[in-house]
N, C-alpha and C positions, 0 to 999 in steps of 0.2 A: 281274379274276379273281373277282371276289366272287362270283359268279354261280356259275363254275364247281368254287371254293374251300370251299361249302360242302356239309357233307358229310352229305346227302340217303340214301336207300336207294337213288335211282336213280342218284344220280353215283356210290354203291359197285359197284352194278352195270355201268356204265361204265367205271367203273377197271378191274374184274376181265375188262371186255370187250378193254380196251386187252391189259391183260399177255396175255392169252387171243391173241393177236394177233399179238403181239410173239415169243411163242413158238412159235406153230404154224409163223412164218417161219423167224426165226432162233434156234431152241430150247433160250433161255434162262427157264428159270423161275424169275419173281420175286415168287413168291406167299409166300414161306417170308421178305420183308424184310419191317421194320415196316410200317406204312400210315402211319404218320406222313413216313417217307422216300420212299414213294411219292409221295405227295400232293406235297409239295414239289416233287419234280422233274417231277410231269406238270404242275403248275400251271406249270413254270416253261417246258417245251415249248409248252405253252399259251399263254402271252403270245410267247415266241418267236416261233410261228410268225403271230401276228395274230388271234388268232382266242379267241372268248369263251367257248364252252362245252363239256364233254368228250362231247358228241355229236357237235358239229363236227370236233374232234382224231379221232375213232373215224370217222368216214365218211371224213376225208381220209387217215388214217394207211392204212385199206381199197385207196383210190385210187389211193394216190402209195404206191409202196415207199420212194422216199427221204425221205417223211415219218416211215415206221414207221423207220426207219433210223435217222435222225436219234431219234427218240425212245429207241430201243434204248440208242445210243449216252447218252440222258442219264440214264440209269436205272442205268446199268454207274458203279461207282466208281474215279474217274480222281484224286482228289484226292492229288499228293503230290511230292514237293520231295529233290533229296539233302538229307541231314542234317537233315532237320526235327526240328523238337525236339533239338536239340544234347546236354542235356545226359543224354538218354536214350542216346546214344552215347558219350558219355563212362563213361557205366555200363554200358556193353557191355565199355568198351575193361577198367577196371577193377574187375568182377567176374565176367564171361566168359570172355575172351580169356585168363586165366591157367589155367584150367582145360580150355576145350580143346586148349593147347598139350600138354596130360598125354595126350594121344590122338596115335597117331602121322599120322590120316585121317582127321580130323574132318569132317561133316558135316552141314549147314549148309541149311534150307527157309526161302524168303522166302516163306510164301502170300500171296496176293492181290497179287503185285507191281508190279502195273498196267503203266506204260508203262516201268519200270525204276527210278527214281530212287534207289526204297529199298534195292535190289541192287545199285544203284553206291556207294552208300554203305559197304555191310559190304563189296564189291570192294577200294576202296580203305584201311577200315580194315585189312581183311585183311594185304595186302601190306605196311603201314607199320606191322605187329606181323612181320611176317615169315611168316605163317601159311599165306598163298593161296596155294602150290603145291604145299602137301602136302592145301588143305580141296577137296573140293566141296561145291556149289551146286547145289542144285534151286530155280530156278523157278515159280512158278507163278500163274494169273489162271484167272478163268471166262472172259474175254477176248481171246480171239484173235489178233484183230487188237493191242489194248495188248498182247498176249503180245511179240509179231514184230516191236514197234518196240522193246522191252525188249530183245531178242535182238539188234538191230540195230547197238546201243550208241553212239546218237548223239544227243549233247545241243547244243541250240542255244546261241550264246554267251551272249545276258545269263540264264540260267537257271543254266551255274558260275559267272557271277560272282559272281550273289546267293546261291548256294551258300556262297563265301568263306569270309568272316565265320562260318558254323554250322559250318565245318567247322575252323577254329582253337576254337571254342566245345567243339568236342566231342574236342579234345583231339589235333587234328592235328599230324602228325610236321613235314609241308612244305606250301608252297604247292597249293593243291585242282588248279591247272591243270596244272603238273608232272606229275598222275598221264595227264592225258589227250594224247591227240595233234591238234595243232589244224589244224582246217582255217580256210576263209574260212565266217565267223558258224558256226561250231558245232566241236566238239573231239569224237571217236572215242575211248571204251574201248577200251583191249589188246586184239587179236584175242587173246593169248595169257591175258586174264583171261577173257574171253568162253568160253574154252577147257577153263574148269573147273568152268562152269555148263547142267546141264541144264531148256530148257525146256518147257514143259508145262500142258495147258489141264486144269486139277481144280476141282472143284465141290468143296465146303469144309461142302456139306448129304447131297451123297449118294452120293459116290465112297469108293472103299474110301483105307486107309490103303495107301501102297506104298512104305514103306520106315523103318526108324529114324533118327531123328537125333540128333544129339547138341546140336541148338539149332535151335529154331522161331522163327521171328521172324510172328507176325499180327497188325500194328497195323491200327488201326482199318476193320477187316470185321466182328468180330462185332454193336459197335452200331449196324448197319445189318440185323441178324437178328430174327426175332422171338423172344420165350424160346424155344421148342421149337426151333427152326433152331440158335440160339446153343447150344443146350444134347448137339446132333448135333455141331456142330463142335468146340465143347471136349472131347468124348468123340474125336475124330478125332485130335487133336491130341493128348489123352493116350495115345491108343495108339500115336501115333509116335513119342514121345519114349521115349526108352532110360533106363534106373534113371538117377537123379542128372541129366538131361539139362533147360536150361534152357527156358524159353516165354517170351517179350514179347506183351503186349502193348500198346494203342494207351494214351494219356491217357482217360480216363473209363470206359474198361473193367478187370474185372476175371473173379474167379473166383469171385464170390456167385455160391449157386445152385446151383454146378454137384457135383455128387453126391461127387466125387471132391475138392475142397477141400481135404478134410486131408491128402491125400498130399503137398500141393506146403507149402513155406515161402518166403515171401518174401527176396528176396537184397537189396535199395533197400529205404531208408525213403520215396522217393518215386517210382522212378519202374517200372513194372509188369513186373516180370525175376522169375519162379518156379521153383524148383529144385524137379524130381520127384523127391519121397524112396523112394515103393513105388511 
């Protein structure tokens, strides 16, 4: 893919045309994503389609809706796993949960929830801490298909097995499998847990704030946005936090460069947990 991977002016224009084709048919606008990320994803799709140039990929995508759909899915952010970064969830258990207990009805937002594994991690954690019944959670993502998968609450057995060790490292109170309803080759999130969750398609870059939250988890999303889009998303998250609310970001993300950075204090020396002070 060396020929396609060279960022010539012609290839930059072809990349823009590919993004426009995805937007015209599927509605998602990826123009605010970092170009380096877009290049990696498009070149990966190019290789998987067995093509050599972006011009070939564009022609194929325009002629075959299935190719365009596969390109769209390639561009979506779906890297997720239950209790990914277990030390982060331990920090949430130790630093955030005691504060959430002080509210009669805590409200949480999992922004960019993808296929739901991050959301399920919070459901388990809150259940173990005796907070889930009185907590309202909102799970949002740009991808309606991924959101539907999250709302279905089904995990394959290998994913659940792989998460067992991470759950214990995160301070899990009991075996992770005990929390789920087992089925052949899969496990299901309890329906009563999902009843506490509102699922909605939401764009962090262009959509408005829709609620005030005590805790917002927006992990490993901002890192894919260009600087202007990142600032807009952070402004939205800030607007959505109550005073003293907590914002969680992913490893490699921070509030550096955000105009309201001084309104926050770090809650943990290593994990990206920030309390809004004003």
